[in-house]
VOGU-3710 file (C-alpha; in Angstrom, 3 decimals, decimal comma):
1> mnpkppseia> 23,174/-31,826/-0,984  21,439/-30,500/-4,091  20,064/-26,946/-3,789  16,299/-26,593/-3,763  14,691/-25,355/-6,979  13,332/-21,774/-6,835  9,724/-22,976/-7,162  10,067/-25,129/-4,030  11,764/-22,319/-2,110  8,927/-19,985/-3,166
11> realklladr> 6,281/-22,384/-1,862  8,096/-22,842/1,428  8,556/-19,067/1,779  4,832/-18,517/1,264  4,053/-21,196/3,859  6,504/-19,586/6,290  4,728/-16,244/5,802  1,426/-17,905/6,722  2,892/-19,806/9,707  4,373/-16,611/11,160
21> kllptpanyq> 1,195/-14,660/10,354  3,206/-12,026/8,463  1,708/-9,650/5,926  2,598/-10,660/2,330  4,777/-7,592/1,711  7,835/-7,824/-0,588  10,156/-7,200/2,399  8,624/-10,022/4,479  8,607/-12,375/1,509  12,231/-11,511/0,692
31> dcyceisghp> 13,298/-12,290/4,289  11,527/-15,674/4,268  12,889/-16,534/0,816  16,462/-15,689/1,842  16,121/-17,596/5,121  15,002/-20,786/3,350  17,444/-20,513/0,441  20,372/-19,713/2,729  21,141/-16,423/0,976  22,024/-13,414/3,134
41> imaafpernl> 19,213/-10,919/3,595  19,760/-7,996/1,248  20,336/-4,620/2,857  17,975/-1,745/2,152  19,077/1,236/0,126  21,050/3,470/2,572  19,256/6,680/1,592  19,454/8,288/5,014  23,208/7,765/5,342  23,836/8,906/1,783
51> rkialslsak> 21,881/12,102/2,403  23,917/12,822/5,546  27,093/12,404/3,550  25,769/14,578/0,719  24,867/17,316/3,219  28,336/17,144/4,750  30,023/17,793/1,365  30,730/21,464/0,795  30,856/23,230/-2,556  33,539/25,806/-3,319
61> daeqrelldq> 32,088/27,121/-6,576  28,999/26,984/-8,808  30,152/23,835/-10,621  30,544/21,917/-7,371  27,145/23,162/-6,134  25,538/21,904/-9,358  27,163/18,485/-8,864  25,893/18,268/-5,272  22,381/19,074/-6,524  22,730/16,254/-9,052
71> ldaaisrrnw> 23,899/13,932/-6,246  20,820/14,785/-4,184  18,572/14,035/-7,166  20,366/10,729/-7,839  19,866/9,677/-4,200  16,156/10,523/-4,480  15,937/8,295/-7,557  17,968/5,594/-5,755  20,091/5,256/-8,855  23,511/3,797/-8,011
81> qdienvlsef> 24,853/4,485/-11,515  24,061/8,206/-11,277  25,421/8,380/-7,708  28,689/6,825/-8,889  28,962/9,166/-11,875  28,219/12,314/-9,877  30,615/11,391/-7,072  33,363/10,585/-9,549  32,856/13,898/-11,313  32,671/15,799/-8,014
91> frvvsssyla> 35,912/14,168/-6,867  37,573/14,973/-10,192  36,522/18,628/-10,014  37,645/18,995/-6,401  40,936/17,236/-7,114  41,561/19,380/-10,185  40,984/22,546/-8,213  43,612/21,525/-5,661  46,088/20,140/-8,181  45,896/23,401/-10,110
101> kddgkeated> 47,377/25,217/-7,130  51,125/25,226/-6,679  52,631/23,701/-3,575  53,974/27,020/-2,334  50,529/28,579/-2,301  49,058/25,661/-0,405  51,776/25,922/2,198  51,238/29,660/2,717  47,522/29,285/3,451  47,997/27,595/6,849
111> giattdtael> 47,271/24,172/5,449  43,645/25,027/4,598  43,682/23,209/1,222  45,354/20,136/2,713  42,865/20,120/5,576  39,887/20,404/3,212  41,190/17,557/1,046  41,772/15,315/4,056  38,269/16,056/5,356  36,767/15,291/1,931
121> fkqiarmiec> 38,600/11,958/1,787  37,369/11,073/5,285  33,797/11,797/4,201  34,233/9,602/1,123  35,584/6,848/3,379  32,522/7,118/5,603  30,261/6,954/2,558  32,039/3,783/1,340  31,532/2,161/4,748  27,827/3,024/4,543
131> vlpalenvde> 27,350/1,391/1,151  29,434/-1,726/1,877  26,419/-3,613/3,380  24,743/-3,274/-0,014  27,482/-5,388/-1,629  26,565/-9,080/-1,553  29,097/-11,935/-1,474  32,183/-9,711/-1,498  35,261/-11,799/-2,372  38,480/-11,640/-0,352
141> lfsgkvesll> 40,429/-9,881/-3,105  37,906/-7,060/-3,343  37,639/-6,838/0,452  41,383/-6,305/0,568  41,139/-3,560/-2,047  38,380/-1,809/-0,101  40,441/-1,900/3,086  43,402/-0,497/1,167  41,233/2,282/-0,284  39,880/3,208/3,163
151> rslrdpaadi> 43,421/3,369/4,576  44,517/5,589/1,688  41,551/7,927/2,124  42,375/8,365/5,807  46,107/8,832/5,180  46,949/12,579/4,819  50,119/11,674/2,901  48,410/9,410/0,341  48,845/10,132/-3,370  45,692/11,606/-4,900
161> rsiqvelgef> 46,186/9,917/-8,289  46,506/6,496/-6,626  43,293/7,171/-4,724  41,596/8,055/-8,028  42,550/4,658/-9,454  41,338/2,797/-6,357  38,091/4,780/-6,348  37,532/3,866/-9,988  37,877/0,144/-9,216  35,526/0,459/-6,246
171> shrlllaaee> 32,954/2,381/-8,306  32,997/-0,335/-10,972  32,374/-3,077/-8,400  29,662/-0,967/-6,770  27,913/-0,622/-10,125  28,000/-4,393/-10,672  26,585/-5,022/-7,194  23,812/-2,484/-7,724  22,869/-4,074/-11,058  22,826/-7,536/-9,454
181> qdaikialld> 20,599/-6,382/-6,588  18,263/-4,657/-9,013  17,966/-7,889/-11,026  17,307/-9,887/-7,825  14,631/-7,406/-6,756  12,897/-7,606/-10,137  13,030/-11,434/-10,050  11,541/-11,487/-6,530  8,791/-9,068/-7,563  7,966/-11,207/-10,600
191> llhlilenvs> 7,815/-14,274/-8,367  5,612/-12,470/-5,842  3,284/-11,386/-8,651  3,003/-14,973/-9,873  2,161/-16,211/-6,385  -0,391/-13,465/-5,739  -2,003/-13,997/-9,134  -2,242/-17,716/-8,389  -3,806/-17,049/-4,968  -6,228/-14,586/-6,531
201> alivddrwlk> -7,236/-17,146/-9,177  -7,806/-19,869/-6,560  -10,101/-17,688/-4,442  -13,688/-18,381/-5,464  -16,063/-16,901/-2,910  -13,969/-14,813/-0,511  -14,173/-11,622/-2,524  -12,979/-9,550/0,445  -9,675/-11,457/0,394  -9,451/-11,131/-3,398
211> gqvdalltev> -9,734/-7,367/-2,948  -6,630/-7,357/-0,755  -4,708/-9,545/-3,198  -5,655/-7,292/-6,116  -4,553/-4,226/-4,134  -1,189/-5,821/-3,390  -0,718/-6,721/-7,049  -1,245/-3,065/-7,935  0,993/-1,611/-5,240  4,044/-3,886/-5,548
221> kppldlrrld> 4,786/-2,814/-9,102  8,212/-1,176/-9,466  9,577/1,289/-8,680  9,089/0,268/-5,058  9,014/2,876/-2,336  8,892/2,451/1,435  6,039/4,937/1,705  3,970/2,970/-0,820  4,647/-0,295/0,993  3,757/1,307/4,322
231> dvkqrvlgvm> 0,544/2,578/2,760  -0,350/-0,958/1,650  0,466/-2,288/5,117  -1,771/0,269/6,831  -4,522/-0,394/4,285  -4,447/-4,153/4,896  -4,279/-3,704/8,686  -7,330/-1,446/8,589  -9,237/-3,971/6,521  -8,170/-6,802/8,837
241> drqslvrgrs> -9,469/-4,947/11,928  -12,826/-4,384/10,260  -12,947/-7,928/8,951  -12,222/-9,474/12,355  -15,296/-7,741/13,789  -17,575/-8,501/10,858  -16,348/-12,082/10,442  -16,929/-12,774/14,154  -20,582/-11,740/13,826  -20,835/-13,740/10,594
251> leaqeemrvm> -19,649/-16,883/12,393  -22,200/-16,249/15,180  -24,951/-15,942/12,586  -23,862/-19,168/10,934  -23,922/-20,940/14,310  -27,461/-19,639/14,885  -28,411/-21,057/11,504  -26,940/-24,434/12,485  -28,912/-24,470/15,757  -32,114/-23,573/13,926
261> laafierlst> -31,519/-26,323/11,385  -31,090/-28,839/14,217  -34,338/-27,623/15,793  -36,071/-27,890/12,440  -34,950/-31,518/12,043  -36,068/-32,262/15,601  -39,501/-30,823/14,864  -39,803/-32,968/11,759  -38,858/-36,002/13,822  -41,499/-35,130/16,430
271> mseasttfqn> -44,114/-34,728/13,718  -43,120/-38,086/12,246  -43,467/-39,789/15,633  -46,868/-38,163/16,246  -48,014/-39,240/12,793  -46,914/-42,829/13,463  -48,769/-42,835/16,809  -51,895/-41,490/15,159  -51,703/-44,098/12,428  -51,330/-46,899/14,985
281> kieesakrve> -54,345/-45,653/16,942  -56,444/-45,443/13,781  -55,464/-48,974/12,787  -56,323/-50,232/16,269  -59,689/-48,478/16,113  -60,376/-50,040/12,687  -59,775/-53,515/14,129  -62,104/-52,746/17,004  -64,771/-51,508/14,574  -64,690/-54,871/12,806
291> kvttieelap> -65,635/-56,566/16,093  -68,499/-54,179/16,965  -71,941/-55,886/16,974  -74,142/-53,158/18,506  -74,551/-49,374/18,297  -73,775/-49,078/21,985  -70,319/-50,538/21,440  -69,647/-48,156/18,521  -70,257/-44,879/20,438  -67,199/-44,981/22,766
301> llkdviqttr> -65,045/-46,150/19,864  -66,061/-43,159/17,747  -65,365/-40,881/20,711  -61,775/-42,247/20,949  -61,227/-41,767/17,193  -62,488/-38,172/17,317  -60,301/-37,420/20,343  -57,235/-38,932/18,655  -57,912/-36,967/15,459  -58,350/-33,722/17,427
311> emaeetaker> -55,064/-34,274/19,288  -53,291/-34,967/16,024  -54,694/-31,809/14,439  -53,675/-29,708/17,446  -50,155/-31,197/17,452  -49,821/-30,628/13,712  -50,929/-27,002/14,027  -48,486/-26,410/16,866  -45,585/-27,924/14,947  -46,557/-25,987/11,820
321> dalkvlqsqa> -46,469/-22,697/13,760  -43,087/-23,627/15,242  -41,726/-24,407/11,796  -42,972/-21,054/10,500  -41,092/-19,285/13,301  -37,945/-21,251/12,485  -38,358/-20,426/8,821  -38,654/-16,697/9,557  -35,579/-16,817/11,772  -33,643/-18,695/9,094
331> vateaeiakl> -34,566/-16,140/6,421  -33,564/-13,254/8,724  -30,241/-14,903/9,626  -29,486/-15,664/5,990  -30,135/-12,023/5,099  -27,821/-10,911/7,920  -25,047/-13,217/6,705  -25,396/-11,796/3,178  -25,255/-8,267/4,609  -22,130/-9,097/6,598
341> qqellrasns> -20,447/-10,516/3,487  -21,195/-7,271/1,661  -19,706/-5,312/4,561  -16,563/-7,425/4,295  -16,359/-6,642/0,594  -16,860/-2,913/1,172  -14,292/-2,934/3,985  -11,738/-4,518/1,660  -12,377/-2,158/-1,239  -12,818/1,200/0,480
351> arhdpltnam> -11,157/1,131/3,900  -8,849/4,031/3,098  -9,486/4,826/-0,573  -12,096/6,790/-2,452  -14,303/4,265/-4,336  -14,686/6,477/-7,435  -11,121/7,605/-8,143  -9,145/5,073/-6,029  -7,206/7,992/-4,559  -6,908/8,026/-0,762
361> nrkgldealv> -9,946/9,222/1,155  -9,914/11,570/4,166  -9,071/8,733/6,555  -6,126/7,665/4,395  -4,999/11,303/4,115  -5,078/11,756/7,906  -2,855/8,696/8,358  -0,463/9,884/5,627  -0,252/13,335/7,267  0,729/11,822/10,614
371> reianmrrke> 3,409/9,694/8,934  4,888/12,435/6,728  4,910/15,109/9,444  6,738/12,681/11,750  9,279/11,975/8,972  9,713/15,702/8,331  10,491/16,444/11,993  12,709/13,397/12,504  14,793/13,891/9,356  14,551/17,706/9,333
381> tplsvalldi> 13,533/17,660/5,667  10,980/19,900/3,924  7,365/18,847/3,350  4,851/20,647/1,123  1,138/20,178/0,585  -0,979/21,257/-2,396  -4,750/21,633/-2,586  -6,188/21,703/-6,094  -9,735/22,360/-7,267  -11,030/21,653/-10,793
391> dnfkklndsl> -12,036/24,855/-12,587  -15,693/25,272/-13,669  -16,583/21,770/-12,445  -20,222/22,658/-11,705  -20,643/23,970/-15,240  -19,159/20,742/-16,612  -21,519/18,673/-14,445  -24,570/20,684/-15,468  -23,797/20,614/-19,190  -22,552/17,018/-19,559
401> ghesgdaali> -24,187/15,228/-16,622  -22,887/13,680/-13,426  -21,512/10,596/-15,162  -19,227/12,771/-17,264  -18,320/14,735/-14,140  -17,254/11,520/-12,402  -15,276/10,497/-15,493  -13,547/13,902/-15,463  -12,458/13,338/-11,833  -11,056/9,927/-12,745
411> hlvnvvrqnl> -9,262/11,452/-15,760  -7,587/14,108/-13,619  -6,484/11,546/-11,003  -5,015/9,266/-13,679  -3,012/12,082/-15,297  -1,733/13,391/-11,954  -0,885/9,906/-10,662  1,215/9,174/-13,772  3,399/12,175/-12,952  3,679/11,785/-9,174
421> rpgdtlaryg> 6,894/10,623/-7,545  6,710/7,274/-5,745  6,790/8,975/-2,331  4,006/11,513/-3,047  0,471/11,000/-1,719  -2,720/11,849/-3,641  -6,032/12,054/-1,740  -9,546/13,163/-2,598  -10,343/15,934/-0,141  -13,985/16,351/-1,098
431> geefvilmpd> -16,035/16,874/-4,252  -13,653/18,103/-6,943  -10,874/18,996/-4,468  -7,698/16,924/-4,092  -4,706/17,128/-1,756  -1,150/16,141/-2,710  1,535/15,578/-0,049  5,081/16,097/-1,377  7,897/14,973/0,981  11,416/16,395/0,599
441> tvlddgikam> 9,931/19,324/-1,350  10,317/23,037/-0,682  7,604/25,548/-1,597  9,050/26,619/-4,976  9,509/23,009/-6,108  5,959/22,191/-4,990  4,610/25,045/-7,117  6,660/23,837/-10,097  5,304/20,302/-9,644  1,699/21,538/-9,718
451> qrfqreltkn> 2,413/23,634/-12,812  3,868/20,515/-14,440  0,610/18,661/-13,719  -1,291/21,517/-15,370  0,860/21,203/-18,502  0,261/17,438/-18,611  -3,505/18,039/-18,470  -3,270/20,341/-21,483  -1,605/17,469/-23,385  -4,275/14,940/-22,341
461> fflagndhil> -7,764/16,129/-23,264  -10,771/14,639/-21,500  -13,090/12,778/-23,879  -16,834/13,191/-23,277  -18,422/11,270/-26,114  -16,901/12,778/-29,229  -15,977/16,054/-27,516  -12,414/16,910/-26,466  -12,597/18,939/-23,248  -9,670/20,682/-21,573
471> itfsagvaqf> -9,672/20,091/-17,808  -7,849/22,745/-15,750  -7,424/23,324/-12,039  -6,377/26,039/-9,640  -4,069/25,132/-6,777  -2,475/26,479/-3,637  0,761/25,148/-2,171  2,081/25,500/1,387  5,326/24,316/2,946  4,940/22,942/6,474
481> atdesgadai> 6,427/24,893/9,330  8,322/22,827/11,909  5,509/22,704/14,490  2,565/23,127/12,106  -0,341/20,675/12,024  -1,685/19,100/8,863  -4,994/20,991/9,145  -3,239/24,375/9,430  -0,978/23,737/6,425  -3,930/22,598/4,296
491> kradkamyla> -5,839/25,707/5,393  -2,996/27,907/4,101  -2,948/25,958/0,828  -6,733/26,400/0,585  -6,425/30,184/0,951  -3,755/30,267/-1,771  -5,994/28,148/-4,023  -8,852/30,621/-3,490  -6,559/33,486/-4,519  -5,536/31,509/-7,616
501> kragknrvlg> -9,236/31,195/-8,531  -9,700/34,937/-8,021  -6,636/35,667/-10,157  -8,170/33,970/-13,217  -8,086/30,202/-12,583  -5,699/27,631/-14,012  -3,007/29,073/-11,743  -0,824/27,922/-8,855  0,006/30,181/-5,920  2,031/29,639/-2,749
511> g> 0,575/30,162/0,669
//
């Protein structure tokens, strides 16, 4: 049986998404694509397990502490190459420190060095087991080597140099697998972009749907991040809820229009029948007039003609009034349908985002706070929030005008967004104030991040006509306490921002 071409698999995957009523996220599309093509579903990056392993590794000196910091950063970047390099170097340093000791000294220290080495090897074995699901299509030869490596790592009597060789072979294969998965992910994203662009091009009138497609095209650009994808999912779900209500009323309005059109046609038919009856009566009266020989015979005939004409006039007036009512109802219903379509468009474009800057609005920020606080408590990781306020914004508005003020807000958002990490959240808090949520970030690192944004603004002047204007901001940063609410943390950041303003502006203070 010949394998299906990728284009056919892509079409079938898209159809399967629609049949199962799944959101067109990269993860859902990947699952459908793999199911149809027969490929195993690729495992997600095991960040949580890797972080547990990294936390379990202990440093004996400054060099080892520096390597563990580099490992943490590599895990945050999801960079397999850097993880491999750091682990290899960490293992080399640890091994060198033990090999440098003589056997007699190790024996006299109650087996502490041997115990530490055995525990380190066990942790490395656990880490290897965690990353094995990420290796696709592992051949039997390599599987045997992995099993041998795991046995050696768990064997207290194993030779360290032999383990180094086996670890090197495993690291090389891990690098190849990571590169292959990265290439597959990029190919799937390219394919998803092509499909979404095609859908967007085919949509003619449903602008509300085009808004969702355009948003997806923007958000599925690499590097992907689970928080970004979850944000897109929540955004689409919010739009869908609003659309279901508005579309239901739109369908009711269209049905009312159909009923009115049927009534209109019926009225026209009634008028046609009345006109035909009148015409027949007039023709009959004309024939009778031709046979009249005396005035006495003409009088009752004229009376019948006048009565028929009066009835026709009354019927015509009644039908005309009814048609005017139908026309007014039709105009009102048409206006309501147009209004509902506009509501659909607005719902798609601004459900959770600020229409001017395209940063999240307050509703989007509230949802992000709930999600990030839950992650912080579940994973026991730090979370910081920053509140920034543009310096002298009122003066800029008054001197350059509100259009330039709006452009300055957009400029600041663009510069900040270019320097945010994938997992950070930027939201417009109100006016010229913005909030930035920074997961896995302690207070000092949050302050450094805001200072980095300030430096980037000094490199990117705001253009107002031919004038180059330096935009600065003051900011306060607060690290969440374990049981603290989002409102309380933002309030602390707001107080720190106020102190930064008082201290001379263009500063960042912790709260």
